[in-house]
C-alpha positions in Angstrom: -228.3 188.4 95.5 -230.0 186.3 92.8 -227.7 185.9 89.8 -229.3 183.2 87.6 -231.6 182.9 85.8 -231.1 186.3 84.2 -234.0 188.7 84.0 -236.1 188.2 80.8 -233.5 185.9 79.2 -234.4 182.6 77.6 -233.1 179.5 79.5 -233.1 175.8 78.5 -231.5 172.6 79.6 -230.4 171.6 83.1 -228.7 174.3 85.1 -228.6 175.9 88.5 -230.5 178.7 90.0 -227.8 180.5 91.9 -226.5 183.6 93.7 -225.1 184.5 97.1 -226.3 185.8 100.5 -224.1 187.1 103.3 -226.0 185.5 106.3 -228.9 183.2 105.4 -228.8 179.4 105.2 -232.6 179.2 104.6 -233.3 180.0 101.0 -236.4 178.7 99.2 -237.1 179.0 95.4 -240.6 179.3 94.0 -241.4 179.2 90.3 -244.9 180.5 89.3 -245.8 180.6 93.0 -244.9 176.9 93.6 -241.9 175.9 95.7 -239.3 173.7 94.0 -237.2 173.3 97.1 -234.5 174.8 99.3 -231.3 175.9 97.8 -228.0 174.4 99.0 -225.9 177.1 100.8 -222.3 177.6 101.9 -220.6 177.5 98.5 -217.3 179.3 98.5 -217.5 182.7 96.7 -214.3 184.6 97.1 -215.7 187.5 95.2 -218.1 188.3 98.1 -215.5 188.6 100.8 -215.3 192.3 100.4 -219.1 192.7 101.0 -219.8 189.9 103.4 -216.5 189.5 105.2 -216.4 185.7 104.4 -216.5 183.5 101.3 -219.1 180.8 102.2 -222.0 182.7 100.8 -223.0 180.9 97.6 -226.3 179.1 97.1 -227.7 177.0 94.2 -230.6 174.7 93.3 -230.6 172.5 90.2 -233.5 172.8 87.8 -234.5 171.4 84.5 -235.9 174.4 82.6 -237.3 172.0 80.1 -239.8 170.8 82.7 -241.6 174.2 82.3 -243.8 175.1 79.4 -242.0 177.4 76.8 -242.6 181.0 77.6 -242.4 183.4 80.5 -242.3 182.3 84.2 -241.8 184.1 87.5 -239.2 183.1 90.0 -239.4 184.2 93.7 -236.6 183.9 96.1 -237.6 183.5 99.8 -234.9 184.2 102.4 -235.6 183.4 106.0 -239.3 183.4 105.3 -239.4 186.8 103.5 -239.4 187.5 99.8 -235.9 188.7 98.8 -236.1 188.8 95.0 -238.4 188.3 92.1 -237.8 188.2 88.4 -239.3 186.9 85.2 -237.4 184.6 82.8 -238.3 182.5 79.7 -237.9 178.9 78.9 -237.4 176.9 75.7 -237.3 173.2 74.9 -234.6 172.2 72.5 -236.3 169.0 71.2 -239.7 170.5 70.8 -242.5 172.0 72.9 -243.8 168.6 74.0 -240.5 167.1 75.3 -239.1 168.1 78.7 -236.1 165.7 78.4 -234.6 164.8 75.0 -233.1 161.4 74.8 -230.8 159.8 72.2 -229.9 163.0 70.4 -226.5 163.7 69.0 -225.1 166.8 67.3 -222.3 169.3 67.0 -222.1 172.8 65.7 -219.7 175.7 65.6 -219.9 179.4 66.6 -217.7 181.8 64.8 -216.2 185.1 66.1 -216.7 184.0 69.7 -215.4 184.8 72.3 -213.3 187.2 70.1 -213.4 188.1 66.4 -211.7 185.3 64.4 -212.1 182.7 67.1 -214.2 179.5 66.6 -216.0 177.5 69.3 -217.0 173.9 68.7 -220.1 172.7 70.6 -221.5 169.2 71.2 -224.8 168.1 72.5 -224.7 166.7 76.1 -227.8 164.8 77.1 -227.1 165.0 80.8 -227.1 168.8 80.6 -229.9 169.0 77.9 -227.7 171.5 76.1 -224.6 172.1 74.1 -221.1 172.3 75.7 -217.9 173.6 74.3 -215.3 170.9 73.6 -212.8 172.8 71.5 -211.8 176.4 70.9 -209.7 177.6 68.0 -208.1 181.0 68.8 -207.5 183.3 65.9 -203.8 183.8 65.1 -204.4 186.6 62.6 -202.2 188.8 64.7 -199.3 186.4 64.4 -196.1 187.7 62.8 -196.2 187.8 59.0 -192.8 187.3 57.4 -193.3 187.4 53.6 -195.9 188.5 51.0 -195.8 186.9 47.6 -197.5 188.7 44.7 -199.3 187.3 41.7 -200.5 189.5 38.8 -203.2 187.8 36.7 -202.2 184.5 38.4 -198.6 184.9 37.4 -196.0 185.1 40.1 -194.2 188.5 40.0 -192.1 188.6 43.2 -192.1 188.7 47.0 -191.0 191.1 49.8 -190.2 190.8 53.4 -192.6 192.3 55.9 -192.0 194.4 59.0 -194.4 196.0 61.5 -194.5 199.7 62.4 -192.2 199.3 65.4 -188.9 201.0 64.3 -186.9 198.8 66.7 -188.2 195.7 64.9 -186.4 196.0 61.6 -183.3 193.7 61.3 -180.5 195.5 59.5 -180.3 192.9 56.8 -183.9 193.4 55.7 -184.1 197.2 55.7 -182.8 197.7 52.2 -185.5 195.4 50.5 -188.5 196.2 52.7 -191.0 198.1 50.5 -194.2 197.8 52.4 -195.7 197.6 55.9 -198.3 195.2 57.1 -199.2 195.4 60.8 -202.3 193.4 62.0 -201.8 194.6 65.6 -202.6 198.1 64.5 -205.9 198.9 62.7 -204.0 201.0 60.1 -203.1 199.0 57.0 -200.4 200.4 54.7 -199.0 198.6 51.7 -196.3 200.5 49.8 -194.5 199.6 46.5 -194.5 195.8 46.8 -192.8 195.1 43.5 -192.0 197.3 40.5 -194.6 195.6 38.3 -197.2 196.5 40.8 -196.2 200.2 40.8 -195.1 202.6 43.4 -198.5 203.0 45.2 -199.6 203.5 48.7 -202.7 201.8 50.1 -204.2 203.2 53.3 -207.1 201.8 55.2 -208.1 199.7 58.2 -208.0 196.0 58.6 -210.5 194.0 60.6 -211.2 190.4 61.5 -214.3 189.5 59.5 -214.9 185.8 60.5 -213.1 182.7 61.5 -209.8 182.7 59.7 -210.8 185.7 57.7 -210.0 189.4 57.7 -210.7 192.3 55.4 -209.5 195.8 54.6 -211.0 198.7 52.6 -209.5 202.1 51.9 -207.9 204.3 49.3 -204.7 204.0 47.3 -202.7 206.5 45.2 -199.6 205.9 43.0 -196.7 208.3 42.6 -197.1 208.4 38.9 -200.0 210.8 39.5 -202.3 208.7 37.3 -203.5 205.8 39.3 -205.7 206.3 42.4 -209.0 205.1 43.7 -210.4 202.7 46.3 -209.5 199.1 47.1 -211.0 196.2 49.0 -209.0 193.4 50.4 -210.2 190.0 51.7 -207.9 187.4 53.3 -208.7 183.9 54.1 -206.5 181.4 56.0 -206.3 178.4 53.8 -203.9 176.2 55.8 -205.2 174.0 58.6 -201.9 174.7 60.3 -202.4 178.5 60.0 -199.1 178.7 58.1 -200.4 181.1 55.4 -203.2 183.3 54.3 -204.6 183.7 50.8 -206.7 186.5 49.6 -207.8 188.8 46.8 -207.1 192.5 46.4 -209.6 194.4 44.2 -208.7 197.9 43.1 -211.2 200.4 41.8 -210.5 203.6 39.9 -208.0 204.7 37.3 -205.5 201.9 37.3 -203.6 203.0 34.2 -203.6 199.4 32.9 -205.5 200.0 29.7 -207.7 202.6 28.0 -210.4 202.1 30.6 -210.6 204.6 33.4 -212.7 202.4 35.7 -211.2 198.9 35.2 -211.0 196.4 38.0 -207.8 194.4 38.6 -207.7 191.4 40.9 -204.4 190.4 42.5 -203.9 187.3 44.6 -201.8 187.8 47.7 -200.4 184.9 49.7 -199.1 185.6 53.2 -196.7 182.9 54.5 -194.6 182.3 57.5 -197.4 182.8 60.1 -196.2 179.9 62.2 -192.7 181.2 62.7 
């Protein structure tokens, strides 16, 4: 069973052609009809025990994909003198089409939202591999427990409230009386109720999603119990602290806000979420 290179995928750098076979120890690899050598065999592969009855089934052969012209190539796997597998794959040269081995390069980059939304992977160039390797991964902590929301109206502080999630067993007795909203990032439903009197007795209902590294967003509808204010909202939150101790974001409300004579005014309110590290 040939596993890498993957069919019709682009490959670069120095890597192994690999797979597994239950019985053979004579495995030859050809690229574009030319032999590049015999694969080493006998690598332990515990995942093949159920099929082969033993684990020493793996094979591999190191190859520099950069030594092949960019474009499509054909790999042929010959097992015990017979063709066992064939597939096409593509190659690319990182440092340019004329360079099969790049020397003296240095560089780093980041990949956001990998391996999960909100995560960030840091990559560094490794000459010996002719490719990038991960040297650090920041896992998103957006689902961390949020303790307090502080509200600012027109950049002026107007109050704060405790936060609880939707689990009825979570609420400590001493916080039940002053809890006026819910904010639960472990559940896609986002509900914000009556944060402070100045904000009004309104209910916001929508979903909340991770939208990038240290970012999340929510959109939905809101309605206030005065029967006059209702509409749609959009909420964006950005983790500002390097220690992930708080989030800061902007809420934009659209519709009849009852704030002035306009029926379609827009009001921005800054929200700071603190206590994430607790």
